[in-house]
N, C-alpha and C positions, 0 to 999 in steps of 0.2 A: 404225284400231283393230283388234286381234284380235277375231274373231267366233266365238262358241261357241253351239251348240245344246245345251241341257240338257233332258233328259226326267225328270220325276218321276212315279213310279208311284203307284197308289192308296193304298198304305200310307204313302207319304211325305206325303200330304195328307189322311189319314184323319180327322183332327180339326182344329178351328180352331187349336189350339196347334201341331200339326205344320205346318199351312199357313203360320202366321206364321213358323215356323222356316225353311221353304223361302224365304219372302219375304226373311228376313234374309240367307240365304246368297246369294240372287240379287242383293240390294242391295249386298252386299260385293263381289261379282264386278264389278258395274257400276261401283262407286266405284273399283275397282282399275284401271279403264280399258278393260275389255272391253265390246264390244257383246254383248248377250245375247238369244237367242230361247229361250223356255221352252215346252216341250210338256208338257201336263199330262193325267193320267188322271183318271177319276172318283174321288171321295173314297171310300176304304175299300171297302165292299161295295155301293156304290150300284148298279152294273150288275146284280149278282145280285138285289138287291131289286126293281129295275125288271122284270127278267125274270120273277121270281116273280109280280109283280103282273099281268104280261101273261098268264101261265099260269092265273091265277085267272079271267081273263076268257075265255080261249080255250086249249084244249089244244094247238092247232096254229096259233099266230098267224101271219098273213101276214108274210113277211120284210121287205117294204117298211115296214109299220107298226112292226115291231120296230126297224128302223133309226131311224125318227122318234122312237121312245120312248127307246131306249138311248143315242142321241147326246146326250140332254139331260144326262146325268151329267157329261160333260166340259165342257159349257157352264157348268154351275154352278161347277165347280172353277176354270175359267179366269177367270170374273168375280170370284170371291172372292179369287183370288190377285192379280189386278190391284188390287183394293181394298186388300189387305194391303200391296202394294208402295207404293201412294200413302201409306199410313200410315207407311211407312219413308222417305218423302220422295223416292221414285223415281218418275218419270213412266213409266207403263206403259199399254199398250192391249191388249185381248184380241180375238182373232179366232176364229170357227168355222173348221172345216176348209175349207169352201167359200170363206169370206172370205180365207183365207190362200193360196188357189189350189191346193188339193189336188184334182186331178182323177183320177177312178177309172173302172174299168169298171162294168158294171151289175149285178154279182153282189151282191145285197143280203146283208148279214151276213157276207160273206166277200170283199169287194171288193179288187181290186188297184190300187195307184196306177199310173197310166199317164203322168202328167205333173205337174209342179209349176210353177206360175206365181206366184212370190212377190212380185208387184208391190207390193201394199200393205204387205207385211212390210218390203221394202226402203225404202219411203217413210217408214215410222215409225222404222226404225232411223236413217235419215238425219236425222230430227228429234231424235235423242238418246234415244228411248224404248226401254224394254224391251218386247219383243213377246211376248205369251203366246198360244199356239195350242192349241185343243182337239185332243187326240190322238184316234186311233181312228176318225176320220171324214173324209169328203170329199164330193164331189159328182160325179155322172156327167155326161156330155155332154148328157143329157136333163134336167139340173137336178134330179135326184133325190138326196136325202140318202142316203149309203151309209155303212156301217161296215166295218172292216177285219178283224174277227175278234178273238178273245182276244189280248191283247198287242199290238194294232194300234198303240198309241201309240208303241211302239218304232219301227215302220215309218215313222210320221209324222216322228219326229225324224231318222231317217237320211235320209229323202227330202228334208227341208228342209236338212239339212247338205250334202247333195250339190248341191242347187240353189243354195245360198248360198255354197258354197266354204268351209264352216265346220268346226271341230272338232265332235265328237259325244260327249257324255257322257250315260250312262244311269244314273240313280240309283234304287235300290230299297232294301229293308230288309236286304240282304246286301251284303257288301263285295267284290263281284265274282262271278266264276264259280268254283264249287267242284267238286270231284271227285264230289260228290253233294249233294243238298239237305241243308244242315247242320241243318235242323230235323228231318230224318228220320234222318240218319246223323251223329251227333256227331263221329265221327272224320274227317269230310270236311275236305279242306284246299283253300285257295284256290290257283288257278292264276295265275301272273303273266301268262301269255299263252296264247292258243289260236288255232288257225287257223279260217278261216271255215267250211270243210267240216265239221270236227269240231263246231264250235259249232252249226251247222245241225242236225246229227244229234242232238246232245244236246237241242236245243229240240224237234225233232220227236218225240223219245222221251219228252218230258214235263218236262224241265228248265224252270223258270219264269222264270229270271233274264233271258232274252232271247227275243224272238220269232223264229221260224225265217225268216219272210219278211223281217224287218228285216235279218237277217244276210245273206240272199240279196241284198237290195238293196245292202247295204254292200259285199259281195264284187264285185258287178257294176260298182260305181262307185268301187272302191278307197278306201272310207271306213273308217278305223280307228275302232272303238267302244271307249270307255273305260267299263267297268262299275264303279260305285262304290256305296258306301252313303250314303244321305242322313244317317244318324245316326252315322257313324263318322269315321275319319281319312282319311289320304291313300292307303290301300290300294286297289288296283284290279287289274282284269284287262283286258289289251288284246287285243281281238279283231281280227286282221289277217290278211294273206296268209301270215304266217310260222306254219307249223304247230307244234304242240307236239311234244315228243320222242315217239319211237315208243312203242308199247304202248297200253294202255287209258288213255284220258284221263278217263273218268268213268262213273258209273252213274246211270241215271234210271228213274223209275217213273211210269207213267200209270195212274191209278186207274179210268178210265172208257173202256173200249174195247168193241168188238163184233167177233165172229169169225163168218165165214160160209164156207160151202162152196158151190161152184158149178161148172158146166162151164166149161172154158177159153174156149169160144166165147162164153159169156155175159159175160165180163169187160168188154168195151167198154160194153155196156148198163148193167152194174152201176156202172161208174165214172161214167158220166153221171148215174145216179140219185143216188149219194152226193155228187157234186159240187154238185148242186142244193140239198142240205141242209147244206152246209158241213162235211161229214165229211172227215177227213184220213186218207190211207192210211199205215198204219204198216208194213205188210209184205204181200207176196203171194208165193205159191209154187205150183207146179203139178207134177203127175205123172200120167201115164196119162190125160190128157184132163180131169182134175179139178183144181180150184184151191182154195186157202184164202186168205182175204182178211181182214186185220185192220185195223179202222178206229178212229181216235180220235173220240170223241163230244163232245169239249170244246166245239166250236162248233155242235153240233147242238141246235136249240131245240125240235124236235118229233121225238123218237126213234121214236115209233110210226109216224109218217108215213114216216120214213126206212125202217123195216123193211118197211112195206107196199110201197114203191116198189122196194126190193131184191128182195122176193119176186116182184113182177111181172117183174123182170129175170132171175129164175131163181136167186136166191141164197137159201139156207136157213141160219138161224142154227145154229151148232154148240152154243152154250150160250145160254140165254135171258137171263141177267143175271149181275151180279157178277163180271165179267171185268176184269182189269187186264193191264198189260204191263210186263215187267222188261227193261231193256236195258243192255248194255255197249257203250260207244262209244269209238272211237279207231282209230289206224292199225294196231293189232295185233289188231283185232276178228276178222279172218279166220283167225287162228291157231286150230287145233282146240281148244286148251286153253280158250279163252274160251267157246265154245259148251258144252264139257263142264262148265265151272264153273257156267254158268247152269243147266244141267239138273240137276247134282248138288245145288245149293243148293235148288232147288224140290222135288226128290225127298226131301231131308232133312226138309223142312217138310211133307211129305205133300200137296204141291200139284203133281203132275206137269204138265209143260207140255202145254197143249192144242194148241199149234202152235209151231213154231220157225222164225224167219226169219233168214237169215244174208246180210249184204251186205258191201261193201268196208270200211265204217266202222262197222257196227253189227250186233250180235246182239240180237234181240228175241224174247222168249218170252211167249206169252199164258198166263195162269194165274189162279187165284182171287185176286180183288182184295184180299180180307181178309188174304192172306199177304204182300202187297207190302212193307210197312214192314220186317218182319223179313228178308225175302228181300233187300231192298236193302242192309241192314246187313251181312248175311253175304257177299253177293257183293262188296261194297266191301272187306271185310276180306280176302277171298281174292285179289282182283285188285290192290288198291291200297294195302294197308297192310303 
């Protein structure tokens, strides 16, 4: 039988009604003759609610204990989806990441998958069951529960598809990959296809539809990803080795970043420090022995502890708070007009760039986070409409 791995995001299973809708979709696919593995995220805002609960107990919770806590959200969703499938008359069995054979390194809250051993998954598929796997989590070789960082369920799905030789479908509340977040930029349009490298850069820059590590995993293993809407029709974006047409592919905004200045010689120590806290580098530049470093705080659970460690490594914040990042992504990003457009838009809004980073596929400007929504709309209009 054809085998497909489907991943459903938190909005897809946010309510019992939504979860039943997913069960109906999966049941229909199974009855059509396909073997199905489902990777599921936590319901709605469960992960954020658990994180807030942890912060009420401790301002800097140990990352190991956070993994124990946050991984519970996906376990709840997987069990409920299995129950809903049984109500549909479809035999299903749920597994945690560790039970499904997702092996990771030891980096709590930002682990990387190093191997997948889907022995039990194959056994249950052989018995005719739908297999449901908790996304976002795995187990280290020391038998510690780990989580993969925000959006890690995408990586779980791609890794399982690669291990099983299956197709990979990622379902969310939008019908594919758009030239900007359609909730932020109404004029954004869906892309029929996009290359791995461009999609990675969009994800790193703040686009939420796919996780950057999942795209990297797919690229390394030549897995095409089909991004679709749980609530829509057949529209999709295919992420593959085939790049999009030249020019700018999309605009992205990241509302929570930090900007530091430091001596170039201190960069290695600073990178070790922010890696321990799960921060992601959005850009770095250097001149005359000094460097600027822009970090995404999306996966940082203890920002003050991060700042303290970076200060010990010789990094000083350029602005204390309220910084975001605006990016233009695509194979035309290196053209001078793109960086000029980014700067002009921010200047028009009275939010001059605090730093500008230009790479082969992305231009990123750090600026006041409050100006990001309007800046994204104006930049999209200038470059893509």
